[in-house]
C-alpha positions in Angstrom: -58.7 13.1 -6.9 -58.1 9.4 -6.4 -60.2 6.3 -6.1 -58.4 3.3 -4.6 -55.0 4.9 -5.3 -55.8 5.6 -9.0 -56.4 9.0 -10.5 -60.0 9.6 -11.6 -58.7 11.4 -14.7 -56.6 8.3 -15.6 -59.6 6.0 -15.1 -61.8 8.2 -17.3 -59.0 8.3 -19.9 -58.8 4.6 -20.1 -62.6 4.3 -20.4 -62.5 6.9 -23.2 -59.9 4.9 -25.1 -61.9 1.7 -24.8 -65.1 3.5 -25.9 -63.2 5.0 -28.8 -61.9 1.6 -29.9 -65.4 0.2 -29.8 -66.8 3.1 -31.8 -64.1 2.7 -34.4 -64.5 -1.0 -34.7 -68.3 -0.9 -34.9 -68.3 2.0 -37.3 -66.0 0.2 -39.7 -68.0 -3.0 -39.3 -65.2 -5.0 -37.8 -67.7 -6.0 -35.2 -71.4 -6.1 -35.8 -73.7 -4.3 -33.4 -77.0 -2.6 -33.8 -77.1 1.0 -34.7 -78.8 1.9 -31.3 -75.8 0.4 -29.4 -73.4 2.3 -31.6 -75.4 5.5 -31.0 -75.6 5.0 -27.2 -72.0 4.3 -26.8 -71.2 7.4 -28.9 -73.3 9.5 -26.5 -71.6 7.8 -23.5 -68.2 8.5 -25.1 -69.0 12.2 -25.4 -70.2 12.5 -21.8 -67.2 10.6 -20.4 -64.8 12.6 -22.5 -66.3 15.9 -21.3 -66.0 14.8 -17.6 -62.4 13.6 -18.3 -61.5 17.0 -19.8 -63.1 19.0 -17.1 -61.5 17.0 -14.3 -58.1 17.1 -16.0 -58.4 20.9 -16.3 -59.5 21.4 -12.7 -56.8 19.1 -11.3 -54.0 21.2 -12.5 
C-alpha cells in the first residue's frame, strides 16, 4: 500500500513518532499546552498507532 511512492505504514510510523515526541514534551512540561490539547493528541496517537499496527500486520 503506497501513497505517492511512500508506504502508508511508513507515513503512519513517522506520524506516531512525532505525536509521541509531542506527548512526551508536553507531559514533562518542556512545552506548555492546555490539558485538553494533550488529551486529544494522546487519543489521536492511540488511533494512529492502532492503524499503523494493523496495516503493518496485514501488509506482511
